[in-house]
LOTORKOL-457925 format. One record per residue (C-alpha): residue number from 0; residue in three letters; x, y, z. Coordinates in Angstrom, 3 decimals, padded with zeros to 6 digits. Layout:
i:NUM	aa:ala	east:X	north:Y	up:Z
...
END
This chain:
i:0	aa:unk	east:-023.904	north:003.276	up:-037.872
i:1	aa:unk	east:-023.044	north:005.598	up:-035.371
i:2	aa:unk	east:-021.279	north:008.741	up:-036.374
i:3	aa:unk	east:-018.376	north:010.238	up:-035.401
i:4	aa:unk	east:-020.209	north:012.905	up:-033.617
i:5	aa:unk	east:-022.959	north:010.683	up:-032.109
i:6	aa:unk	east:-019.627	north:008.557	up:-030.500
i:7	aa:unk	east:-018.295	north:011.798	up:-029.267
i:8	aa:unk	east:-021.986	north:012.825	up:-027.255
i:9	aa:unk	east:-021.852	north:008.981	up:-025.953
i:10	aa:unk	east:-018.308	north:009.345	up:-024.790
i:11	aa:unk	east:-019.206	north:012.270	up:-023.039
i:12	aa:unk	east:-022.390	north:011.159	up:-021.362
i:13	aa:unk	east:-020.493	north:008.036	up:-020.390
i:14	aa:unk	east:-018.063	north:010.301	up:-018.675
i:15	aa:unk	east:-020.981	north:012.178	up:-016.988
i:16	aa:unk	east:-022.261	north:009.754	up:-015.756
i:17	aa:unk	east:-018.891	north:008.242	up:-014.241
i:18	aa:unk	east:-018.602	north:011.370	up:-012.456
i:19	aa:unk	east:-021.945	north:011.767	up:-011.158
i:20	aa:unk	east:-020.980	north:007.876	up:-010.043
i:21	aa:unk	east:-017.897	north:008.825	up:-008.111
i:22	aa:unk	east:-019.596	north:011.687	up:-006.442
i:23	aa:unk	east:-022.505	north:009.495	up:-005.441
i:24	aa:unk	east:-019.465	north:007.694	up:-003.957
i:25	aa:unk	east:-017.726	north:010.348	up:-002.388
i:26	aa:unk	east:-020.726	north:011.494	up:-000.423
i:27	aa:unk	east:-021.541	north:007.966	up:000.796
i:28	aa:unk	east:-017.924	north:007.851	up:002.235
i:29	aa:unk	east:-018.257	north:010.901	up:003.836
i:30	aa:unk	east:-019.998	north:008.919	up:006.953
i:31	aa:unk	east:-017.373	north:006.444	up:006.941
i:32	aa:unk	east:-014.244	north:008.803	up:006.508
i:33	aa:unk	east:-015.650	north:010.914	up:009.894
i:34	aa:unk	east:-015.616	north:007.320	up:011.689
i:35	aa:unk	east:-012.011	north:006.589	up:010.415
i:36	aa:unk	east:-010.540	north:009.736	up:011.451
i:37	aa:unk	east:-011.798	north:010.221	up:014.587
i:38	aa:unk	east:-009.618	north:007.514	up:015.752
i:39	aa:unk	east:-006.849	north:008.753	up:018.022
i:40	aa:unk	east:-004.424	north:007.608	up:020.589
i:41	aa:unk	east:-004.415	north:010.285	up:023.706
i:42	aa:unk	east:-002.940	north:010.185	up:026.909
i:43	aa:unk	east:-005.270	north:009.835	up:028.974
i:44	aa:unk	east:-006.243	north:006.881	up:027.110
i:45	aa:unk	east:-003.151	north:004.884	up:026.823
i:46	aa:unk	east:-000.817	north:003.450	up:029.345
i:47	aa:unk	east:002.346	north:005.112	up:029.212
i:48	aa:unk	east:006.011	north:004.695	up:030.229
i:49	aa:unk	east:008.377	north:007.366	up:030.906
i:50	aa:unk	east:011.826	north:007.810	up:029.244
i:51	aa:unk	east:013.252	north:007.922	up:032.548
i:52	aa:unk	east:011.404	north:004.529	up:033.768
i:53	aa:unk	east:012.689	north:003.105	up:030.452
i:54	aa:unk	east:015.991	north:004.110	up:030.821
i:55	aa:unk	east:016.359	north:001.723	up:033.961
i:56	aa:unk	east:014.945	north:-001.173	up:031.859
i:57	aa:unk	east:017.102	north:-001.386	up:029.242
i:58	aa:unk	east:020.580	north:-003.835	up:028.573
i:59	aa:unk	east:023.407	north:-002.361	up:027.834
i:60	aa:unk	east:023.773	north:-002.502	up:024.011
i:61	aa:unk	east:020.662	north:-004.761	up:023.261
i:62	aa:unk	east:018.740	north:-001.502	up:023.661
i:63	aa:unk	east:020.112	north:-000.799	up:020.273
i:64	aa:unk	east:019.793	north:-004.336	up:018.813
i:65	aa:unk	east:017.415	north:-005.048	up:015.855
i:66	aa:unk	east:018.223	north:-008.381	up:014.926
i:67	aa:unk	east:018.000	north:-011.509	up:017.514
i:68	aa:unk	east:020.672	north:-014.043	up:017.676
i:69	aa:unk	east:019.151	north:-016.195	up:015.177
i:70	aa:unk	east:019.266	north:-013.176	up:012.619
i:71	aa:unk	east:015.501	north:-012.984	up:013.211
i:72	aa:unk	east:013.942	north:-009.234	up:013.366
i:73	aa:unk	east:013.028	north:-007.888	up:016.709
i:74	aa:unk	east:011.763	north:-004.939	up:017.855
i:75	aa:unk	east:014.296	north:-002.732	up:020.101
i:76	aa:unk	east:011.151	north:-002.006	up:022.689
i:77	aa:unk	east:009.339	north:-005.035	up:022.357
i:78	aa:unk	east:009.407	north:-005.751	up:026.060
i:79	aa:unk	east:007.782	north:-002.215	up:026.969
i:80	aa:unk	east:004.378	north:-003.270	up:027.815
i:81	aa:unk	east:002.585	north:000.508	up:027.647
i:82	aa:unk	east:001.330	north:002.241	up:024.210
i:83	aa:unk	east:003.184	north:005.365	up:024.578
i:84	aa:unk	east:006.067	north:007.632	up:025.883
i:85	aa:unk	east:005.092	north:010.412	up:028.388
i:86	aa:unk	east:007.259	north:012.384	up:027.063
i:87	aa:unk	east:006.690	north:014.071	up:023.506
i:88	aa:unk	east:010.661	north:014.429	up:022.765
i:89	aa:unk	east:013.125	north:011.180	up:022.085
i:90	aa:unk	east:016.240	north:011.127	up:022.729
i:91	aa:unk	east:017.859	north:010.527	up:019.219
i:92	aa:unk	east:019.463	north:007.106	up:019.577
i:93	aa:unk	east:015.377	north:005.539	up:020.291
i:94	aa:unk	east:014.755	north:007.301	up:016.961
i:95	aa:unk	east:017.949	north:006.170	up:015.314
i:96	aa:unk	east:017.024	north:002.306	up:016.707
i:97	aa:unk	east:013.668	north:002.572	up:014.932
i:98	aa:unk	east:015.041	north:003.940	up:011.586
i:99	aa:unk	east:017.428	north:000.943	up:011.656
i:100	aa:unk	east:014.938	north:-001.312	up:012.581
i:101	aa:unk	east:012.463	north:-000.471	up:009.700
i:102	aa:unk	east:015.681	north:-000.569	up:007.217
i:103	aa:unk	east:016.181	north:-004.078	up:008.738
i:104	aa:unk	east:012.757	north:-005.004	up:007.708
i:105	aa:unk	east:012.729	north:-003.571	up:004.312
i:106	aa:unk	east:016.209	north:-005.368	up:003.964
i:107	aa:unk	east:014.500	north:-008.873	up:004.773
i:108	aa:unk	east:010.883	north:-008.499	up:003.483
i:109	aa:unk	east:011.403	north:-006.793	up:000.144
i:110	aa:unk	east:014.431	north:-006.815	up:-001.370
i:111	aa:unk	east:013.374	north:-005.789	up:-004.903
i:112	aa:unk	east:012.024	north:-003.044	up:-003.166
i:113	aa:unk	east:015.480	north:-002.092	up:-001.139
i:114	aa:unk	east:017.589	north:-002.504	up:-003.781
i:115	aa:unk	east:016.077	north:000.610	up:-005.228
i:116	aa:unk	east:015.853	north:002.298	up:-002.499
i:117	aa:unk	east:019.716	north:001.880	up:-001.093
i:118	aa:unk	east:021.130	north:004.522	up:-004.328
i:119	aa:unk	east:018.899	north:007.220	up:-002.444
i:120	aa:unk	east:020.551	north:009.787	up:000.279
i:121	aa:unk	east:020.848	north:008.419	up:003.354
i:122	aa:unk	east:017.834	north:010.760	up:005.048
i:123	aa:unk	east:015.696	north:009.822	up:001.920
i:124	aa:unk	east:016.269	north:006.182	up:002.224
i:125	aa:unk	east:015.617	north:005.976	up:005.964
i:126	aa:unk	east:012.265	north:007.577	up:005.605
i:127	aa:unk	east:011.289	north:005.645	up:002.578
i:128	aa:unk	east:011.760	north:002.580	up:004.199
i:129	aa:unk	east:010.049	north:003.644	up:007.532
i:130	aa:unk	east:007.074	north:004.320	up:004.948
i:131	aa:unk	east:007.881	north:001.111	up:003.744
i:132	aa:unk	east:007.499	north:-000.785	up:006.955
i:133	aa:unk	east:004.500	north:001.179	up:008.128
i:134	aa:unk	east:002.691	north:-000.210	up:004.479
i:135	aa:unk	east:004.088	north:-004.016	up:004.948
i:136	aa:unk	east:002.793	north:-004.461	up:008.034
i:137	aa:unk	east:-000.865	north:-003.017	up:007.329
i:138	aa:unk	east:-000.937	north:-005.398	up:004.655
i:139	aa:unk	east:000.769	north:-008.350	up:006.728
i:140	aa:unk	east:-002.315	north:-007.686	up:009.487
i:141	aa:unk	east:-004.929	north:-007.818	up:006.103
i:142	aa:unk	east:-003.999	north:-010.277	up:003.861
i:143	aa:unk	east:-001.569	north:-012.402	up:005.884
i:144	aa:unk	east:-001.023	north:-013.850	up:009.597
i:145	aa:unk	east:001.035	north:-011.535	up:011.042
i:146	aa:unk	east:-000.326	north:-010.257	up:014.684
i:147	aa:unk	east:-000.094	north:-006.844	up:015.580
i:148	aa:unk	east:000.442	north:-006.490	up:019.231
i:149	aa:unk	east:-000.858	north:-003.239	up:021.138
i:150	aa:unk	east:-000.034	north:-003.239	up:024.992
i:151	aa:unk	east:-003.400	north:-003.141	up:026.649
i:152	aa:unk	east:-005.471	north:-003.294	up:023.233
i:153	aa:unk	east:-007.959	north:-006.330	up:022.640
i:154	aa:unk	east:-010.436	north:-006.863	up:020.213
i:155	aa:unk	east:-013.009	north:-007.671	up:023.096
i:156	aa:unk	east:-012.840	north:-003.926	up:024.146
i:157	aa:unk	east:-015.455	north:-001.822	up:023.620
i:158	aa:unk	east:-014.020	north:000.719	up:021.668
i:159	aa:unk	east:-012.540	north:-001.518	up:018.983
i:160	aa:unk	east:-016.078	north:-003.216	up:018.796
i:161	aa:unk	east:-018.198	north:-000.192	up:018.502
i:162	aa:unk	east:-015.546	north:000.632	up:015.755
i:163	aa:unk	east:-015.756	north:-002.020	up:013.549
i:164	aa:unk	east:-019.660	north:-002.149	up:013.950
i:165	aa:unk	east:-019.879	north:000.785	up:012.477
i:166	aa:unk	east:-017.582	north:000.215	up:009.901
i:167	aa:unk	east:-020.026	north:-002.823	up:009.293
i:168	aa:unk	east:-022.902	north:-001.218	up:009.354
i:169	aa:unk	east:-021.600	north:001.020	up:006.263
i:170	aa:unk	east:-019.575	north:-001.483	up:004.291
i:171	aa:unk	east:-021.911	north:-004.642	up:004.771
i:172	aa:unk	east:-021.087	north:-008.092	up:005.483
i:173	aa:unk	east:-017.395	north:-009.105	up:005.730
i:174	aa:unk	east:-016.058	north:-011.484	up:003.378
i:175	aa:unk	east:-013.970	north:-013.789	up:006.081
i:176	aa:unk	east:-015.117	north:-015.690	up:008.979
i:177	aa:unk	east:-016.375	north:-013.775	up:011.653
i:178	aa:unk	east:-013.426	north:-014.667	up:014.138
i:179	aa:unk	east:-011.109	north:-013.443	up:011.476
i:180	aa:unk	east:-012.430	north:-010.445	up:010.867
i:181	aa:unk	east:-012.965	north:-009.572	up:014.166
i:182	aa:unk	east:-009.373	north:-010.034	up:014.721
i:183	aa:unk	east:-007.849	north:-008.214	up:011.522
i:184	aa:unk	east:-010.231	north:-005.652	up:012.052
i:185	aa:unk	east:-009.532	north:-004.708	up:015.737
i:186	aa:unk	east:-005.516	north:-004.903	up:014.809
i:187	aa:unk	east:-005.951	north:-002.035	up:011.746
i:188	aa:unk	east:-008.304	north:-000.369	up:014.187
i:189	aa:unk	east:-005.389	north:-000.074	up:016.907
i:190	aa:unk	east:-002.672	north:000.084	up:014.107
i:191	aa:unk	east:-004.802	north:003.417	up:013.226
i:192	aa:unk	east:-004.510	north:004.691	up:016.430
i:193	aa:unk	east:-000.604	north:003.959	up:016.321
i:194	aa:unk	east:-000.704	north:006.444	up:013.427
i:195	aa:unk	east:-002.363	north:009.134	up:014.716
i:196	aa:unk	east:000.493	north:009.404	up:017.172
i:197	aa:unk	east:002.413	north:010.741	up:014.222
i:198	aa:unk	east:000.292	north:013.810	up:014.473
i:199	aa:unk	east:-000.118	north:014.613	up:017.958
i:200	aa:unk	east:002.242	north:015.556	up:021.240
i:201	aa:unk	east:002.428	north:011.642	up:022.025
i:202	aa:unk	east:004.273	north:009.076	up:020.772
i:203	aa:unk	east:003.967	north:005.470	up:020.605
i:204	aa:unk	east:006.686	north:002.933	up:021.826
i:205	aa:unk	east:006.434	north:000.904	up:018.549
i:206	aa:unk	east:009.571	north:001.463	up:016.218
i:207	aa:unk	east:007.858	north:001.866	up:012.666
i:208	aa:unk	east:005.569	north:004.584	up:014.042
i:209	aa:unk	east:008.382	north:006.251	up:015.616
i:210	aa:unk	east:010.549	north:006.223	up:012.756
i:211	aa:unk	east:007.135	north:007.017	up:011.045
i:212	aa:unk	east:006.697	north:010.120	up:012.717
i:213	aa:unk	east:010.062	north:011.659	up:012.328
i:214	aa:unk	east:009.529	north:010.931	up:008.567
i:215	aa:unk	east:006.109	north:012.753	up:008.467
i:216	aa:unk	east:007.162	north:015.610	up:010.634
i:217	aa:unk	east:010.081	north:016.325	up:008.395
i:218	aa:unk	east:008.198	north:016.046	up:005.031
i:219	aa:unk	east:005.016	north:017.581	up:006.201
i:220	aa:unk	east:003.085	north:014.280	up:004.938
i:221	aa:unk	east:-000.705	north:014.493	up:005.137
i:222	aa:unk	east:-002.033	north:011.941	up:007.605
i:223	aa:unk	east:-005.309	north:011.427	up:005.144
i:224	aa:unk	east:-002.808	north:009.349	up:002.690
i:225	aa:unk	east:-001.706	north:007.053	up:005.640
i:226	aa:unk	east:-005.348	north:007.085	up:006.854
i:227	aa:unk	east:-006.503	north:005.649	up:003.153
i:228	aa:unk	east:-004.150	north:003.044	up:002.728
i:229	aa:unk	east:-005.427	north:001.458	up:006.036
i:230	aa:unk	east:-009.315	north:002.267	up:004.972
i:231	aa:unk	east:-007.965	north:000.370	up:001.528
i:232	aa:unk	east:-006.897	north:-002.828	up:003.940
i:233	aa:unk	east:-010.087	north:-002.355	up:005.589
i:234	aa:unk	east:-012.212	north:-002.513	up:002.203
i:235	aa:unk	east:-010.282	north:-005.718	up:001.234
i:236	aa:unk	east:-012.066	north:-007.201	up:004.424
i:237	aa:unk	east:-015.747	north:-006.231	up:002.953
i:238	aa:unk	east:-015.284	north:-006.830	up:-000.541
i:239	aa:unk	east:-013.713	north:-009.752	up:-003.281
i:240	aa:unk	east:-015.224	north:-008.397	up:-006.359
i:241	aa:unk	east:-015.623	north:-005.465	up:-008.310
i:242	aa:unk	east:-018.315	north:-004.811	up:-010.718
i:243	aa:unk	east:-017.012	north:-001.530	up:-012.884
i:244	aa:unk	east:-013.058	north:-000.220	up:-013.118
i:245	aa:unk	east:-014.056	north:003.307	up:-011.287
i:246	aa:unk	east:-014.991	north:000.706	up:-008.109
i:247	aa:unk	east:-011.574	north:-001.161	up:-008.808
i:248	aa:unk	east:-009.743	north:002.320	up:-009.189
i:249	aa:unk	east:-011.194	north:003.948	up:-005.804
i:250	aa:unk	east:-009.479	north:000.965	up:-004.455
i:251	aa:unk	east:-006.388	north:000.478	up:-006.049
i:252	aa:unk	east:-005.925	north:004.555	up:-005.229
i:253	aa:unk	east:-006.411	north:003.743	up:-001.858
i:254	aa:unk	east:-003.613	north:000.828	up:-001.673
i:255	aa:unk	east:-001.529	north:002.026	up:-004.089
i:256	aa:unk	east:-001.595	north:005.425	up:-005.190
i:257	aa:unk	east:-001.470	north:006.962	up:-002.035
i:258	aa:unk	east:002.163	north:005.033	up:-001.860
i:259	aa:unk	east:003.025	north:006.994	up:-004.935
i:260	aa:unk	east:001.661	north:010.127	up:-003.089
i:261	aa:unk	east:003.405	north:009.649	up:-000.228
i:262	aa:unk	east:006.860	north:008.812	up:-001.949
i:263	aa:unk	east:006.990	north:012.067	up:-003.847
i:264	aa:unk	east:006.532	north:014.084	up:-000.831
i:265	aa:unk	east:010.201	north:012.147	up:000.517
i:266	aa:unk	east:011.544	north:012.240	up:-002.907
i:267	aa:unk	east:010.552	north:016.295	up:-003.676
i:268	aa:unk	east:008.998	north:017.236	up:-006.815
i:269	aa:unk	east:009.162	north:020.497	up:-008.986
i:270	aa:unk	east:005.604	north:020.868	up:-010.324
i:271	aa:unk	east:001.966	north:020.397	up:-009.175
i:272	aa:unk	east:001.341	north:017.926	up:-012.023
i:273	aa:unk	east:003.356	north:015.320	up:-010.336
i:274	aa:unk	east:000.604	north:014.288	up:-007.926
i:275	aa:unk	east:-001.136	north:013.349	up:-010.887
i:276	aa:unk	east:001.394	north:011.456	up:-012.526
i:277	aa:unk	east:002.349	north:009.796	up:-008.822
i:278	aa:unk	east:-001.388	north:008.564	up:-008.292
i:279	aa:unk	east:-001.068	north:007.261	up:-011.988
i:280	aa:unk	east:002.199	north:004.952	up:-011.063
i:281	aa:unk	east:-000.037	north:003.521	up:-008.208
i:282	aa:unk	east:-002.454	north:002.751	up:-010.456
i:283	aa:unk	east:-000.610	north:000.911	up:-012.868
i:284	aa:unk	east:001.456	north:-001.178	up:-010.472
i:285	aa:unk	east:-001.431	north:-002.463	up:-009.127
i:286	aa:unk	east:-003.119	north:-003.231	up:-012.078
i:287	aa:unk	east:-000.338	north:-005.145	up:-013.153
i:288	aa:unk	east:-000.048	north:-006.996	up:-009.583
i:289	aa:unk	east:-003.880	north:-007.845	up:-010.111
i:290	aa:unk	east:-003.461	north:-009.309	up:-013.243
i:291	aa:unk	east:-000.357	north:-011.350	up:-012.274
i:292	aa:unk	east:-002.138	north:-012.649	up:-009.240
i:293	aa:unk	east:-005.519	north:-013.881	up:-010.558
i:294	aa:unk	east:-004.888	north:-017.181	up:-009.972
i:295	aa:unk	east:-003.603	north:-016.893	up:-006.242
i:296	aa:unk	east:-006.707	north:-014.518	up:-005.886
i:297	aa:unk	east:-009.324	north:-017.173	up:-007.004
i:298	aa:unk	east:-007.951	north:-019.360	up:-005.081
i:299	aa:unk	east:-009.215	north:-017.426	up:-001.929
i:300	aa:unk	east:-012.492	north:-016.597	up:-003.619
i:301	aa:unk	east:-011.596	north:-013.454	up:-004.233
i:302	aa:unk	east:-011.540	north:-011.483	up:-008.222
i:303	aa:unk	east:-009.983	north:-008.123	up:-008.500
i:304	aa:unk	east:-010.768	north:-008.053	up:-012.623
i:305	aa:unk	east:-013.486	north:-005.727	up:-013.060
i:306	aa:unk	east:-016.901	north:-007.994	up:-013.648
i:307	aa:unk	east:-018.675	north:-005.576	up:-016.324
i:308	aa:unk	east:-015.023	north:-005.759	up:-018.475
i:309	aa:unk	east:-014.909	north:-009.444	up:-018.363
i:310	aa:unk	east:-018.589	north:-009.679	up:-019.007
i:311	aa:unk	east:-017.682	north:-007.932	up:-022.241
i:312	aa:unk	east:-015.558	north:-010.802	up:-023.355
i:313	aa:unk	east:-018.123	north:-013.226	up:-022.238
i:314	aa:unk	east:-015.489	north:-014.128	up:-018.891
i:315	aa:unk	east:-018.557	north:-015.429	up:-016.011
i:316	aa:unk	east:-017.206	north:-015.120	up:-012.315
i:317	aa:unk	east:-017.301	north:-019.139	up:-012.431
i:318	aa:unk	east:-014.755	north:-019.085	up:-015.332
i:319	aa:unk	east:-012.288	north:-016.763	up:-013.285
i:320	aa:unk	east:-012.828	north:-019.078	up:-010.064
i:321	aa:unk	east:-012.109	north:-022.196	up:-012.586
i:322	aa:unk	east:-008.677	north:-021.037	up:-011.998
i:323	aa:unk	east:-005.923	north:-022.672	up:-014.571
i:324	aa:unk	east:-008.910	north:-023.149	up:-017.115
i:325	aa:unk	east:-009.442	north:-019.520	up:-017.572
i:326	aa:unk	east:-006.340	north:-019.179	up:-020.072
i:327	aa:unk	east:-008.166	north:-021.980	up:-022.272
i:328	aa:unk	east:-011.161	north:-019.266	up:-022.809
i:329	aa:unk	east:-011.450	north:-017.875	up:-026.138
i:330	aa:unk	east:-012.137	north:-014.224	up:-024.258
i:331	aa:unk	east:-008.858	north:-014.433	up:-021.978
i:332	aa:unk	east:-006.552	north:-013.228	up:-024.716
i:333	aa:unk	east:-008.500	north:-010.194	up:-025.581
i:334	aa:unk	east:-009.280	north:-009.587	up:-022.432
i:335	aa:unk	east:-005.709	north:-009.726	up:-021.502
i:336	aa:unk	east:-005.327	north:-007.138	up:-024.376
i:337	aa:unk	east:-007.997	north:-004.822	up:-023.384
i:338	aa:unk	east:-006.891	north:-004.805	up:-019.793
i:339	aa:unk	east:-003.292	north:-004.247	up:-020.367
i:340	aa:unk	east:-003.326	north:-001.232	up:-022.759
i:341	aa:unk	east:-005.374	north:000.325	up:-020.112
i:342	aa:unk	east:-002.538	north:-000.104	up:-017.606
i:343	aa:unk	east:-000.153	north:000.999	up:-020.055
i:344	aa:unk	east:-002.248	north:004.497	up:-020.061
i:345	aa:unk	east:-001.474	north:005.126	up:-016.572
i:346	aa:unk	east:002.192	north:003.569	up:-017.147
i:347	aa:unk	east:002.774	north:006.621	up:-019.655
i:348	aa:unk	east:001.459	north:008.844	up:-017.416
i:349	aa:unk	east:003.605	north:007.487	up:-014.441
i:350	aa:unk	east:006.857	north:007.936	up:-016.506
i:351	aa:unk	east:006.476	north:012.088	up:-016.881
i:352	aa:unk	east:007.210	north:012.167	up:-013.312
i:353	aa:unk	east:010.587	north:010.916	up:-013.401
i:354	aa:unk	east:011.359	north:014.488	up:-015.128
i:355	aa:unk	east:010.238	north:016.289	up:-012.087
i:356	aa:unk	east:012.417	north:014.580	up:-009.677
i:357	aa:unk	east:015.853	north:014.950	up:-009.094
i:358	aa:unk	east:018.500	north:012.910	up:-010.235
i:359	aa:unk	east:019.520	north:011.227	up:-007.444
i:360	aa:unk	east:016.031	north:010.550	up:-006.771
i:361	aa:unk	east:014.918	north:009.269	up:-010.278
i:362	aa:unk	east:016.386	north:005.485	up:-010.174
i:363	aa:unk	east:014.088	north:004.358	up:-007.534
i:364	aa:unk	east:010.967	north:004.806	up:-008.921
i:365	aa:unk	east:012.529	north:004.543	up:-012.320
i:366	aa:unk	east:013.798	north:000.662	up:-011.435
i:367	aa:unk	east:010.280	north:-000.339	up:-009.892
i:368	aa:unk	east:008.301	north:001.143	up:-012.993
i:369	aa:unk	east:011.073	north:-000.801	up:-015.229
i:370	aa:unk	east:010.246	north:-004.111	up:-013.346
i:371	aa:unk	east:006.251	north:-003.949	up:-013.921
i:372	aa:unk	east:007.620	north:-002.948	up:-017.904
i:373	aa:unk	east:008.746	north:-006.533	up:-018.043
i:374	aa:unk	east:006.187	north:-008.430	up:-016.123
i:375	aa:unk	east:003.915	north:-007.101	up:-018.326
i:376	aa:unk	east:005.914	north:-007.658	up:-021.532
i:377	aa:unk	east:006.264	north:-011.076	up:-020.111
i:378	aa:unk	east:002.518	north:-011.298	up:-019.625
i:379	aa:unk	east:001.504	north:-010.302	up:-023.282
i:380	aa:unk	east:004.785	north:-012.601	up:-024.718
i:381	aa:unk	east:002.833	north:-015.735	up:-023.018
i:382	aa:unk	east:-000.650	north:-014.556	up:-024.496
i:383	aa:unk	east:-002.121	north:-013.744	up:-021.078
i:384	aa:unk	east:-001.358	north:-017.120	up:-019.297
i:385	aa:unk	east:-000.736	north:-016.155	up:-015.652
i:386	aa:unk	east:-001.561	north:-019.581	up:-014.690
i:387	aa:unk	east:001.170	north:-021.984	up:-015.714
i:388	aa:unk	east:003.717	north:-020.217	up:-013.669
i:389	aa:unk	east:003.966	north:-017.018	up:-011.562
i:390	aa:unk	east:005.407	north:-014.405	up:-014.113
i:391	aa:unk	east:008.492	north:-012.549	up:-012.577
i:392	aa:unk	east:011.766	north:-011.724	up:-013.124
i:393	aa:unk	east:014.917	north:-013.696	up:-012.879
i:394	aa:unk	east:017.851	north:-012.688	up:-011.060
i:395	aa:unk	east:019.814	north:-011.965	up:-013.802
i:396	aa:unk	east:017.098	north:-009.795	up:-015.622
i:397	aa:unk	east:016.419	north:-007.940	up:-012.516
i:398	aa:unk	east:020.491	north:-007.294	up:-012.246
i:399	aa:unk	east:020.842	north:-006.143	up:-016.054
i:400	aa:unk	east:017.752	north:-004.034	up:-015.576
i:401	aa:unk	east:018.846	north:-002.567	up:-012.652
i:402	aa:unk	east:021.970	north:-001.337	up:-014.172
i:403	aa:unk	east:020.358	north:-000.133	up:-017.379
i:404	aa:unk	east:017.821	north:001.666	up:-015.616
i:405	aa:unk	east:020.814	north:003.468	up:-012.910
i:406	aa:unk	east:022.719	north:004.322	up:-016.309
i:407	aa:unk	east:019.379	north:005.750	up:-017.606
i:408	aa:unk	east:018.663	north:007.586	up:-014.996
i:409	aa:unk	east:021.389	north:009.048	up:-013.246
i:410	aa:unk	east:023.713	north:010.099	up:-016.349
i:411	aa:unk	east:021.240	north:010.741	up:-019.120
i:412	aa:unk	east:018.230	north:013.323	up:-019.612
i:413	aa:unk	east:014.944	north:012.529	up:-019.065
END
């Protein structure tokens, strides 16, 4: 029998070992982060167009339009075959058109999120939409079939080849076919180049990065948070298994916690503890996404659930890849209970963030947390069955929940 003192000692030893592992991982990451952080788009290395020259190209009101004749989204600067503007300061109408583009993209592609954004103050809402557009396009490149065009850029360029060769040398073989990998890594490389313009004297001709540049300057958002998000997308091209929860946490931090950390810089907060709570917010939401999407991911040969936790409940990789049959496994429901309890600890920490925000900022994160709370409850009610049908909220459920959250966090004390 293990005594209480022995249990505490084991927990401390385990925690120390985790710290050592994380420290070793951070040390191993230094070279790859150096490679990633050096990606930059400079005036000398890019095709540029002057604002004066652009003035002669625009066609009246079409310059400001972001919607095509059939209602499709279009870039107001899409016909410009150059990477950057020569001048550092853009006319206000270009910045306004860029924000309009990002807000329309958010409205079209993230109706649920946009609903939570629309009650924010105007400047905050526009900046949140600019940041969402940045994240969305990166995800569309890495996990979808979106092609991000970069004037003058090519996956066959020496700098693109050298970059992805260095990343592959450190990260190992990709989990995608060679052609698909080269294409996506090249696009993410140039996407990172465009990000660099938000922190330098040159400005991208991409409306997302025009709006993003205004946002990061306005709210002094660290570049590392946005770089880490792109790194998470790159990591996804190199691995489709996570041995431990610590491995998964690092991934979740990059693709989700960084989002929470950027959002609070835009919202504003009154205590340094808000950063830890924003990090927990991202972990909470991503853990729920992973559990909800087990079937979809398994069909692509991906397992995001920690393998060591699955093994503890007698679940193998083959069981997970078996898809719908996993719900019949005797260890699946107990595993889901264990997994969701862990997720809830991050959810509780995340909710402490709400009290550190101004009242007019609380509704947006509170609504997102409430939606994910409801999804988690549905998973529990279905005894972990995320296979029969996709777990999601109906429109009446969303409307009712949104109304309650709005009243709760705008008018009542937290």
